[in-house]
C-alpha positions as CSV (number, residue, x, y, z in Angstrom):
1,X,-38.2,-7.5,81.3
2,X,-38.7,-11.3,80.6
3,X,-40.5,-13.1,78.5
4,X,-43.7,-13.4,80.5
5,X,-43.9,-9.7,81.2
6,X,-43.8,-9.5,77.1
7,X,-46.4,-12.0,76.8
8,X,-49.0,-10.7,79.1
9,X,-48.6,-7.4,77.8
10,X,-49.7,-8.9,74.4
11,X,-52.4,-10.0,76.5
12,X,-53.4,-7.0,77.6
13,X,-53.2,-5.0,74.4
14,X,-55.5,-8.1,72.7
15,X,-57.9,-7.8,75.2
16,X,-58.2,-4.1,75.0
17,X,-58.5,-4.3,71.1
18,X,-61.2,-6.8,71.6
19,X,-63.0,-4.5,74.2
20,X,-63.0,-1.7,71.8
21,X,-63.8,-3.4,69.2
22,X,-67.2,-4.8,70.5
23,X,-68.0,-1.0,71.8
24,X,-67.6,0.1,68.2
25,X,-69.7,-2.7,66.9
26,X,-72.5,-2.3,69.6
27,X,-72.4,1.4,68.7
28,X,-72.9,0.7,65.5
29,X,-75.8,-1.3,65.8
30,X,-77.2,1.3,67.9
31,X,-76.0,4.2,66.1
32,X,-76.8,2.9,62.2
33,X,-78.9,-0.1,62.0
34,X,-81.5,0.6,64.4
35,X,-82.6,3.4,62.7
36,X,-82.5,2.1,59.6
37,X,-84.4,-0.8,60.4
38,X,-87.2,1.5,62.1
39,X,-87.5,3.6,59.0
40,X,-87.5,0.7,57.2
41,X,-90.7,-0.9,59.4
42,X,-92.5,2.3,58.9
43,X,-91.9,2.7,55.2
44,X,-93.6,-1.2,54.9
45,X,-96.3,-1.1,57.0
46,X,-99.9,-1.3,55.9
47,X,-101.1,1.7,54.6
48,X,-104.9,0.8,55.3
49,X,-105.1,-2.3,57.8
50,X,-108.4,-2.5,57.6
51,X,-109.2,-2.5,54.1
52,X,-110.0,-5.6,52.6
53,X,-111.0,-7.1,55.2
54,X,-107.9,-6.6,57.0
55,X,-106.2,-8.5,54.2
56,X,-102.6,-8.0,52.7
57,X,-100.4,-9.0,50.1
58,X,-98.7,-10.9,52.2
59,X,-102.1,-12.6,52.8
60,X,-102.5,-13.4,48.8
61,X,-98.9,-14.7,48.8
62,X,-99.6,-17.3,51.5
63,X,-102.9,-18.6,49.6
64,X,-101.3,-19.0,46.3
65,X,-98.3,-20.9,48.1
66,X,-100.9,-22.9,49.7
67,X,-102.5,-23.7,46.2
68,X,-99.4,-24.8,44.8
69,X,-98.8,-27.1,47.6
70,X,-102.2,-28.6,47.4
71,X,-101.6,-28.8,43.4
72,X,-98.4,-30.6,43.6
73,X,-100.3,-33.2,46.0
74,X,-102.9,-33.7,43.7
75,X,-100.6,-34.0,40.5
76,X,-98.2,-36.6,42.1
77,X,-101.4,-38.1,44.1
78,X,-103.6,-38.8,41.1
79,X,-99.9,-39.7,39.1
80,X,-101.3,-37.2,36.5
81,X,-99.6,-36.9,33.0
82,X,-97.1,-33.3,32.7
């Protein structure tokens, strides 16, 4: 067996390990991560999406962020004391 054959065998072994690791990673994603994501999505969905005019806590957060941006702009534009 020459050096070339050893190099080929090492390359084949490395390719096999990469293939097995890839399959293992795909299995983990399919068997573990996907069900957990589905569970979290279901657990965090809106309880009553039509209540409160369809508004949610996320809408409140967006509104507060908009008001914060407007207030910072107003203060910097009018050079108000801090």
